[in-house]
C-alpha positions as CSV (number, residue, x, y, z in Angstrom):
1,M,-7.3,-19.6,0.0
2,N,-8.9,-18.3,-3.2
3,H,-6.1,-16.4,-4.9
4,T,-7.7,-14.2,-7.5
5,G,-5.0,-11.5,-7.9
6,S,-5.6,-7.8,-8.3
7,K,-9.2,-7.7,-9.2
8,V,-10.6,-4.2,-9.8
9,L,-12.1,-2.9,-6.6
10,Q,-14.4,0.1,-6.3
11,T,-15.3,2.3,-3.3
12,E,-17.5,5.4,-3.1
13,R,-14.7,7.6,-4.6
14,L,-12.0,5.3,-5.8
15,V,-11.2,2.6,-8.3
16,L,-8.3,0.2,-7.4
17,R,-7.0,-1.6,-10.4
18,P,-3.8,-3.2,-11.7
19,F,-1.1,-0.7,-13.0
20,R,-0.6,-0.2,-16.7
21,L,2.4,1.1,-18.5
22,G,0.3,4.2,-19.5
23,D,0.2,5.2,-15.8
24,A,3.9,6.1,-15.8
25,E,3.5,9.9,-16.3
26,A,0.9,10.2,-13.5
27,M,2.8,7.9,-11.2
28,F,6.0,9.9,-11.7
29,S,4.5,13.3,-11.4
30,N,2.0,12.5,-8.5
31,W,4.3,10.6,-6.1
32,A,7.2,8.6,-7.5
33,H,9.5,11.6,-7.9
34,D,8.4,13.3,-4.6
35,G,11.0,13.1,-1.8
36,E,8.3,13.9,0.8
37,V,6.1,10.9,-0.3
38,T,9.1,8.5,-0.4
39,K,10.7,9.8,2.8
40,Y,9.6,6.8,4.9
41,L,9.5,4.2,2.2
42,T,12.0,1.5,1.1
43,W,12.9,3.2,-2.2
44,T,14.2,6.6,-3.3
45,P,12.4,9.1,-5.6
46,H,12.5,8.3,-9.3
47,K,14.8,10.7,-11.2
48,S,13.0,10.1,-14.5
49,V,9.7,8.9,-16.0
50,E,11.8,6.2,-17.7
51,K,12.6,4.6,-14.3
52,T,8.9,4.6,-13.5
53,Q,8.1,3.0,-16.9
54,G,10.7,0.3,-16.2
55,L,9.0,-0.5,-12.9
56,L,5.6,-0.5,-14.4
57,R,6.8,-3.1,-17.0
58,I,7.8,-5.4,-14.1
59,W,4.5,-4.7,-12.3
60,E,2.4,-5.5,-15.4
61,E,4.2,-8.9,-15.7
62,E,3.8,-9.6,-11.9
63,A,0.0,-8.8,-12.2
64,K,-0.4,-12.1,-14.2
65,N,0.3,-14.0,-11.0
66,P,-3.0,-14.8,-9.2
67,E,-1.1,-14.5,-5.8
68,C,0.0,-10.9,-6.7
69,Y,-2.1,-8.2,-5.1
70,H,-1.1,-4.7,-6.3
71,W,-3.3,-1.8,-7.2
72,A,-3.1,1.7,-8.6
73,I,-5.3,4.0,-6.6
74,V,-7.5,6.0,-9.1
75,L,-9.3,9.2,-7.9
76,D,-11.4,11.2,-10.4
77,G,-9.8,9.3,-13.3
78,E,-6.2,10.0,-12.1
79,V,-3.7,7.6,-10.7
80,V,-2.7,9.0,-7.3
81,G,-1.2,6.2,-5.3
82,D,-0.2,2.6,-4.9
83,V,-1.2,-0.2,-2.5
84,A,0.1,-3.7,-2.5
85,L,0.5,-6.9,-0.5
86,V,4.3,-6.8,-0.3
87,S,4.6,-10.1,1.4
88,N,2.2,-13.1,1.2
89,K,3.0,-16.2,3.3
90,E,0.8,-18.9,4.7
91,E,-2.5,-16.8,4.7
92,C,-0.7,-13.9,6.2
93,G,0.2,-10.7,4.3
94,T,1.9,-7.4,4.7
95,V,0.4,-4.3,3.1
96,G,2.4,-1.3,1.9
97,Y,1.1,1.9,0.4
98,C,2.0,5.4,-0.8
99,L,-0.1,8.3,-1.9
100,S,0.3,11.6,-3.7
101,R,0.7,14.6,-1.4
102,K,-2.2,16.3,-2.9
103,C,-4.5,13.6,-1.5
104,W,-3.0,13.5,2.1
105,G,-5.5,14.2,4.9
106,K,-8.6,13.5,2.7
107,G,-9.3,9.9,3.8
108,V,-8.2,8.4,0.5
109,M,-5.7,6.0,2.0
110,T,-8.1,4.9,4.7
111,E,-10.8,4.3,2.1
112,T,-8.3,2.4,0.0
113,F,-7.0,0.2,2.8
114,R,-10.5,-0.7,4.0
115,A,-11.4,-1.9,0.5
116,V,-8.2,-3.9,0.3
117,L,-8.9,-5.5,3.7
118,K,-12.4,-6.3,2.7
119,Y,-11.2,-8.1,-0.4
120,L,-8.3,-9.9,1.2
121,F,-10.4,-11.2,4.1
122,E,-13.8,-11.7,2.5
123,E,-12.9,-13.0,-1.0
124,V,-9.3,-14.3,-0.8
125,G,-9.4,-15.7,2.7
126,F,-6.4,-14.3,4.5
127,H,-6.0,-15.0,8.2
128,R,-3.8,-12.0,9.1
129,I,-2.9,-8.7,7.5
130,E,-0.1,-6.6,8.9
131,A,1.5,-3.3,8.1
132,V,4.4,-1.3,9.5
133,H,5.4,2.4,9.7
134,S,8.2,4.5,10.9
135,V,7.6,6.1,14.3
136,E,8.4,9.4,12.4
137,N,5.4,8.9,10.2
138,P,2.4,8.8,12.6
139,A,-0.1,9.6,9.9
140,S,0.5,6.2,8.4
141,G,-0.2,4.7,11.8
142,R,-3.5,6.6,12.1
143,V,-4.6,5.1,8.7
144,M,-3.8,1.6,10.1
145,E,-5.7,2.3,13.4
146,K,-8.8,3.6,11.5
147,C,-8.8,0.3,9.5
148,G,-8.7,-1.8,12.7
149,L,-5.0,-2.8,12.8
150,R,-3.9,-3.2,16.4
151,Y,-0.5,-2.2,17.8
152,E,1.8,-5.2,18.3
153,G,5.1,-3.6,19.1
154,T,8.0,-1.4,18.0
155,R,11.1,-2.8,16.4
156,R,14.0,-0.6,17.4
157,K,16.1,0.9,14.6
158,A,14.7,-1.8,12.2
159,M,14.8,0.1,9.0
160,R,17.3,2.5,7.4
161,L,15.6,5.5,5.8
162,L,17.0,5.8,2.3
163,S,16.1,9.5,2.4
164,T,18.5,10.3,5.2
165,G,20.5,7.2,5.8
166,E,19.4,7.1,9.4
167,W,17.9,4.1,11.2
168,T,14.3,4.4,12.4
169,D,12.1,2.5,14.8
170,I,9.3,0.6,13.1
171,V,5.8,0.2,14.6
172,C,4.1,-3.1,13.8
173,R,0.3,-3.3,13.5
174,A,-2.0,-6.2,12.4
175,I,-5.6,-7.3,12.1
176,L,-6.7,-10.9,12.2
177,E,-9.7,-12.3,10.3
178,E,-11.6,-12.7,13.6
179,D,-11.0,-9.0,14.4
180,Y,-12.2,-8.0,10.9
181,F,-15.3,-10.2,11.0
182,S,-16.3,-9.2,14.5
183,K,-16.5,-5.5,13.3
184,A,-18.1,-6.2,10.0
């Protein structure tokens, strides 16, 4: 594997780059405080921009690690979301993401995820990329399907939603390098 960290990636509309402390206000106002965005995530909405700043300090430090893959999603000069490899083991990774509500339904996350897959398979050399979503969040599953991730199964009541305290079923999807390169 050729671990090169969170290189800046560009698509037709987007720039994916490492987070900066200066992104705190945009991150807080665009998605980190929004209970609708965080509804199916593993963290609760931020109550203050100071919490967001504290998290960005940690992320800036983590970005120095060449095995860390974490990007701010920038659209028209504004930070509107987050995509990261949240687990990285033996050439297999798990991707997680979130996006400002104002960008939902516009193809931004699909464009983002495709760029990340291209980088992780073509430049870094991953063998497998997976992602999961709550059965209650089918839009996230559609993003994964559009990016070529295949359904692998559903884990029953595998995650507690912090937003409600209820357990939810988790759908698992993945793409292998041979799947990716056969479509490229």
